[in-house]
Every structure is written in structure tokens, then in C-alpha cells.
C-alpha positions in Angstrom: -12.0 -7.6 -23.2 -13.9 -7.2 -19.9 -12.3 -10.2 -18.2 -8.6 -9.0 -18.1 -9.8 -5.6 -16.9 -11.9 -7.2 -14.1 -8.9 -9.4 -13.1 -6.7 -6.3 -12.8 -9.2 -4.5 -10.7 -9.3 -7.4 -8.3 -5.5 -7.5 -8.3 -5.1 -3.8 -7.4 -7.6 -4.1 -4.5 -6.2 -7.4 -3.3 -2.5 -6.3 -3.2 -3.4 -3.1 -1.4 -5.6 -5.2 1.0 -8.7 -3.0 0.5 -11.9 -4.0 2.3 -13.6 -7.0 0.6 -16.8 -5.1 0.1 -15.0 -2.7 -2.3 -14.3 -5.5 -4.8 -16.5 -5.8 -8.0 -18.2 -9.0 -6.9 -21.4 -8.6 -8.9 -19.4 -8.3 -12.1 -17.5 -11.4 -11.2 -20.7 -13.4 -10.6 -22.1 -12.2 -13.9 -19.0 -13.2 -15.8 -18.9 -16.6 -14.1 -22.5 -17.2 -15.2 -21.8 -16.3 -18.8 -18.4 -18.1 -19.0 -18.7 -21.2 -16.8 -15.3 -22.6 -17.8 -13.7 -20.8 -14.8 -11.0 -19.1 -17.0 -11.7 -15.8 -15.4 -11.5 -17.3 -11.9 -8.1 -18.9 -12.7 -6.9 -15.5 -13.9 -8.1 -13.7 -10.7 -6.7 -16.4 -8.5 -3.3 -16.2 -10.0 -3.3 -12.4 -9.9 -3.9 -12.5 -6.2 -2.6 -15.5 -4.4 1.0 -16.5 -4.1 0.5 -20.1 -5.2 1.3 -21.8 -8.5 -0.3 -25.3 -8.2 -1.7 -26.6 -11.5 -5.5 -27.1 -11.8 -6.4 -30.7 -11.0 -8.6 -32.9 -13.1 -9.2 -35.5 -10.4 -12.9 -36.5 -10.5 -13.8 -36.9 -6.8 -17.0 -36.7 -4.9 -15.7 -35.0 -1.8 -12.3 -34.3 -0.2 -11.4 -33.0 3.2 -7.7 -32.3 3.6 -6.3 -33.2 7.0 -7.8 -31.0 9.7 -8.3 -27.9 7.7 -11.9 -28.7 6.8 -11.9 -27.6 3.1 -15.0 -29.4 1.6 -15.2 -29.6 -2.2 -18.5 -29.7 -4.1 -19.8 -33.1 -5.3 -18.9 -33.7 -8.9 -20.8 -36.5 -10.7 -19.4 -36.5 -14.3 -19.8 -38.7 -17.3 -17.1 -39.6 -19.8 -18.2 -37.0 -22.4 -18.3 -34.3 -19.8 -14.8 -35.4 -18.7 -13.5 -34.9 -22.2 -15.1 -31.4 -22.3 -13.4 -30.5 -19.0 -10.1 -31.8 -20.3 -10.3 -29.6 -23.4 -11.3 -26.6 -21.3 -8.4 -27.3 -18.9 -5.9 -27.4 -21.9 -7.2 -24.0 -23.0 -6.8 -22.7 -19.5 -3.3 -24.0 -19.3 -2.3 -22.1 -22.4 -3.7 -18.9 -21.0 -2.0 -19.5 -17.7 1.4 -19.9 -19.4 1.1 -16.6 -21.2 0.3 -14.8 -18.0 2.6 -16.8 -15.7 5.4 -14.2 -15.6 2.9 -11.4 -14.8 0.8 -13.3 -12.3 2.0 -16.5 -10.7 5.6 -15.4 -10.7 4.8 -11.7 -10.0 7.1 -10.7 -7.1 4.4 -8.8 -5.4 2.2 -11.9 -5.2 5.0 -14.3 -4.4 7.2 -12.3 -2.0 4.9 -9.7 -0.5 1.4 -11.1 0.2 -1.3 -9.5 2.4 -2.0 -10.9 5.8 -3.0 -14.6 6.2 -6.4 -13.6 7.6 -7.0 -11.3 4.7 -6.1 -13.9 2.1 -8.2 -16.5 3.9 -11.3 -14.1 3.9 -10.7 -13.2 0.3 -10.5 -16.9 -0.9 -13.6 -17.8 1.2 -15.6 -15.0 -0.5 -14.2 -16.0 -3.9 -15.3 -19.6 -3.3 -18.8 -18.5 -2.2 -19.2 -16.5 -5.4 -17.9 -19.4 -7.5 -20.2 -21.9 -5.9 -23.3 -19.6 -6.3 -22.9 -19.8 -10.1 -22.8 -22.7 -12.6 -19.1 -22.3 -13.1 -17.0 -25.4 -13.4 -15.6 -26.5 -10.0 -11.9 -25.4 -9.6 -9.7 -27.6 -7.4 -7.0 -24.9 -7.2 -9.4 -22.7 -5.1 -9.7 -25.3 -2.4 -6.1 -26.3 -2.5 -5.0 -22.7 -2.1 -7.4 -22.2 0.8 -6.1 -25.3 2.5 -2.6 -24.1 2.3 -3.5 -20.7 3.8 -5.5 -22.2 6.6 -2.4 -24.0 7.7 -0.3 -20.8 7.8 0.5 -19.1 11.1 -0.8 -15.6 11.6 1.7 -12.8 11.7 1.7 -9.4 13.4 2.9 -7.8 10.1 1.6 -8.0 6.5 2.5 -6.4 3.1 0.5 -3.9 1.1 1.4 -3.0 -2.5 0.3 0.2 -4.2 0.7 0.6 -8.0 2.1 3.9 -9.4 1.3 5.4 -12.8 4.9 4.5 -13.9 4.0 0.8 -13.5 6.2 0.5 -10.4 4.8 -0.1 -7.0 5.3 1.0 -3.4 5.6 -2.1 -1.2 5.2 -1.6 2.5 5.5 -3.9 5.5 2.8 -2.8 7.9 1.3 -3.8 11.3 -1.9 -5.8 11.0 -3.2 -3.7 14.0 -4.1 0.0 13.8 -2.5 0.5 17.2 0.8 -1.4 17.8 3.7 -0.8 20.1 1.9 2.2 21.6 1.6 4.0 18.2 -0.7 4.4 15.2 2.3 5.1 13.0 2.8 1.5 11.8 0.0 1.6 9.2 -0.7 3.8 6.2 -3.4 6.4 6.5 -5.6 7.8 3.7 -4.1 11.3 3.9 -0.7 9.8 3.0 -2.2 8.3 -0.2 -4.0 11.6 -1.0 -0.8 13.7 -0.5 1.1 11.3 -2.8 -1.5 11.6 -5.5 -1.2 15.4 -5.4 2.6 15.2 -5.4 2.6 12.9 -8.5 0.3 15.4 -10.3 2.6 18.3 -9.2 6.0 16.7 -9.5 7.7 20.0 -10.4 7.2 21.1 -6.8 9.7 18.4 -5.7 11.9 17.9 -8.7 15.6 18.4 -7.9 14.8 19.9 -4.5 15.4 18.9 -0.9 12.2 17.7 0.7 11.6 17.2 4.5 8.7 15.1 5.6 7.5 15.5 9.1 5.9 12.4 10.7 6.8 10.0 7.9 5.3 7.0 9.5 6.2 3.8 7.6 7.1 5.8 4.5 4.3 5.6 1.9 4.2 9.3 0.8 8.0 9.7 0.7 8.7 6.5 -1.2 6.0 7.4 -3.7 7.5 10.9 -4.2 11.0 9.5 -4.5 9.9 7.0 -7.2 7.9 9.6 -9.3 9.0 13.2 -8.6 12.8 13.1 -8.8 13.8 15.0 -5.6 17.4 15.8 -5.0 17.3 14.8 -1.4 14.4 13.4 0.7 14.5 13.5 4.5 12.1 11.1 6.2 11.6 11.9 9.9 9.7 10.6 12.8 10.2 10.0 16.5 8.9 6.7 17.7 11.6 4.0 17.6 9.4 1.3 16.3 8.2 3.6 13.5 11.7 4.6 12.6 12.8 0.9 12.4 9.8 0.0 10.2 10.3 3.1 8.0 14.0 2.2 7.4 13.1 -1.4 6.4 10.4 -0.2 4.0 12.8 2.3 2.3 15.3 -0.5 1.7 12.5 -2.9 0.6 11.7 -0.5 -2.2 15.2 -0.5 -3.6 16.7 2.6 -2.0 19.9 3.0 -0.1 20.1 5.3 2.9 23.0 7.6 3.5 25.6 5.7 5.7 25.3 8.0 8.7 21.6 7.4 8.7 21.7 3.7 8.7 24.3 3.8 11.5 22.1 6.0 13.6 19.0 3.9 13.2 19.5 0.3 14.0 17.4 -2.2 12.1 17.2 -5.9 11.7 17.1 -7.3 8.2 14.3 -9.8 7.8 15.8 -11.4 4.7 14.0 -9.1 2.4 15.7 -8.3 -0.9 15.4 -4.8 -2.4 13.9 -4.8 -5.9 16.1 -3.6 -8.7 15.0 -0.3 -10.2 16.2 1.9 -13.0 15.0 5.4 -11.9 17.4 8.1 -10.8 17.7 7.6 -7.0 17.8 10.7 -4.7 19.8 11.0 -1.6 17.7 9.6 1.2 18.0 10.3 4.9 16.0 9.2 7.9 16.1 11.7 10.8 14.9 11.2 14.4 13.1 14.4 15.1 11.3 15.3 18.3 9.4 18.5 17.5 9.5 19.7 21.1 13.3 19.3 21.7 14.8 19.6 18.2 18.1 21.6 18.3 19.2 24.5 16.2 22.0 22.4 14.8 19.6 19.8 13.6 17.5 22.3 11.8 20.4 24.0 10.2 21.5 20.6 8.9 18.2 20.0 7.2 17.7 23.2 5.1 14.6 21.9 3.1 13.2 23.6 0.0 9.9 21.8 0.6 8.2 20.4 3.7 5.4 17.9 3.6 3.4 16.1 6.2 0.3 13.7 6.2 -2.2 13.1 9.0 -0.3 15.0 11.7 -3.2 17.2 12.6 -5.5 15.1 14.8 -4.8 16.2 18.3 -4.5 19.7 19.9 -1.2 19.0 21.6 0.3 17.7 18.4 -1.0 20.8 16.5 0.8 23.1 18.9 4.0 21.0 18.6 3.8 21.0 14.8 3.3 24.8 14.6 6.3 25.3 17.0 8.4 23.1 14.7 7.4 25.1 11.6 8.3 28.3 13.4 11.7 26.9 14.3 12.3 25.8 10.6 11.4 29.4 9.5 13.8 30.9 12.0 16.8 28.7 11.4 17.2 28.7 7.6 20.7 30.3 7.2 19.5 33.1 5.0 17.7 30.8 2.6 14.2 31.6 1.4 11.4 30.0 3.4 10.5 26.5 2.4 7.1 25.6 0.7 4.9 23.7 3.2 2.1 21.3 2.3 0.1 19.6 5.0 -2.5 16.9 4.2 -5.0 15.7 6.8 -8.3 13.8 7.1 -11.0 16.0 8.7 -12.4 13.7 11.3 -13.3 16.4 13.8 -14.1 19.9 12.3 -13.2 21.5 15.7 -9.7 20.1 15.4 -9.4 21.4 11.8 -10.6 24.9 12.8 -8.2 24.9 15.8 -5.3 24.2 13.5 -6.3 27.2 11.3 -6.8 29.4 14.3 -3.4 28.6 15.8 -1.8 29.3 12.4 -3.4 32.7 12.4 -2.3 33.4 15.9 1.4 33.0 15.0 1.1 34.7 11.7 1.5 31.6 9.4 -0.5 32.2 6.3 -2.4 29.3 4.7 -4.5 28.4 1.7 -6.5 25.3 0.7 -5.0 23.5 -2.3 -7.7 22.7 -4.9 -8.6 19.0 -5.1 -6.4 17.1 -7.6 -8.0 15.5 -10.6 -6.2 12.1 -10.6 -7.3 9.1 -8.5 -4.4 6.7 -8.5 -4.8 4.7 -5.2 -7.8 2.8 -4.0 -9.7 3.8 -0.9 -12.2 1.8 1.2 -14.3 4.9 1.6 -13.6 8.2 -0.1 -11.9 10.2 2.6 -12.5 13.8 3.6 -8.9 14.9 3.0 -7.7 18.5 2.7 -4.3 19.8 1.7 -3.2 23.2 3.1 -0.2 25.2 1.8 1.4 27.1 4.6 3.5 30.3 4.3 6.1 30.4 7.1 
């Protein structure tokens, strides 16, 4: 029973491209020592890597493929041992066929893999652990690594995050933290944290109009739209590269934007097909919002019931612009009651955090700390110091 669970733990970390040190490597090594037929390794490999080559039974001493330099271990085998391996391989094949639809043909593995560099490092580590045990040599490991070594590096990669519903949020992200002059092309921990809280408190969003400030590439909003049933969700940001990537990710997750939104924000399809989904789809809008120059008409058109934002409190200038934006949203609400506001942020510098609280106090915006939520849905490299504030504007 432990093996499938271990394989799924590897799968979740791999698809979300978590740091390799967070993987349960010691448990894998222990399992390989107690079950040297490599069945677990085959299961893990198929759950991670988008490749479906059958395991080879070729008995070779050493192989180096082309110029990629993949060296296989020496295998000196007698006939009886060969028969034993053949029997083991047949058993492995049966297990593989049962899990084929879930693993080898899983769209997240086939269509949306992590970066080439990440997959290469993962496979290298997997081979090291495999070779450190008495597990039976597995040709598929070396074949897969050879293929990946021949791939070209890309400036973008995919990350996939599983939701409690069994669905996933799939994002195309930059492989660099800073790209195109912005940090908005990657997903930050506060976005994961806010989404976890939202899923646990879905009634806050159900059948309501939600405005997200600083949506980035869309993780929080897409997760809320897939799990919390909002009536309308308005993604917003300002940087053109971020808006382009945001729009692509919304479509990648099976949503259709309002026609006026897709016209306003020009994107280039990269041949990605939206996944079919059965949930009730909200009305989705992407808005280009500059907090400093937003107009009264823009604000009157929004009219949100709920406002959310993740990781927008990290710089004094941005803090002042954010508070100014919230004041405007409070002023131009056409007689409606003030929206509920929830801001999540990682406390990297306590001085910046206290500045945000002080500036809120100065303009008369009340605030309270939301108690930590109990669920932990998404995987973190390091447990972040994230706080969620509810603001009263």
C-alpha cells in the first residue's frame, strides 16, 4: 500500500516543480532495497516524465547513446537470471497497462511538463538513488534521460497544481524569477496560500463578483473559479507581458473570456488546447488596471462584492498605490455596500508589513488578521510566513 502513495507524492511534487530536496528520497531508497524489481521506480517514472517507451530487456554491458553521454551500468547475467528478469518484466507490464491511462497518457505529463532543466535534474537524482541500491537496472531511466538531454531549453515551463476536486490548475510560467522587467510571470507562495483559504471559505465567493488586484499569471483566480463558483471573476494587472501570459493561462484551464476582454488584450495562441471541464463556468474578465491612473468609469464598471490580492505588499511605493486604489473603490461604488477585501502577503521584511498597517490606519481603513486555515492543499518548498488581512474600506 505504501508504494502507490509514495508514487503519488512524487507526482504532486514533480508536476508542481517543487525543489528536489523536498522529495521523499529516503523512503524511495528504502523501498528500492526491499523491492529490487524496480516496479516502484517504473511507477514513479511514468507518473512524472512524459515518455511511454517500454522497458527494454536487452542484456548489454555498456551503452552510450550518440553524444549525450548516458552510461548504463554493467550487467553480467546468466540464463536463469535472465528468465527471472523476463518474469519480473511481464509482471511490470501488467501493472503498467493498468495505470497507463492515469500516468503515461495523463495530459499533465504528456502536454504540460516542467522545464527541461528540471526534468533533467530530477532524472539524474532518480538514477543516483536507483544505482545506490540493489534494484534491477532499468533501461527506461537512461532512455528517458537521453531524450531529455537532447531537448532544447525554453524560457517557459509548465507547473500543475492539484485541487481537492481532482482537477488541476495548469500554468505556463517563466523559468526565471525576473523576466521582461517584471516578477509577475511566476507564481508566488502567497497566491497558493490565498487559494487554500478561499477553497476552505468558498461561501465568501459563491455567486458573487470578485475583483483580483495584481493577478499575475492567474493561479489564485483560476483556483477560485474552479472551486468556489463565483458569478463573475475579474482578473487585473498592468504589465503587458503579465496580461498576455495571464490570458493564455485562463484559456489553458478551459475558460472562455468575455469577448470584449479578448479583443482588448492581444494574445498569441501557442497551439495549446483548453481541457474540457464540467463545472459551472463563471463570467471571466481580464482588466488592465493602473492603480495610479484608473478612471472613475473603470471603477464604476467593476462593482465587485469581494476584492482579493496576493503578494502585492512588498514595496512602500506599491503599498501607497494599493491603498489609493482601495480608497477609490470605496468611493465609486454606486450606492452599493463596500466590498469585502482580503490581502495575502509573505512577510519578508517586518518593516514593510508594519508600514502597510500604519498606512491603513492613517486613511481610516480597518483591518484584522484572518486566522490561519487548517487545510494544506498545495506543496511549498519552505513553509512560507504568509498572512491574510481582511480590510474594511
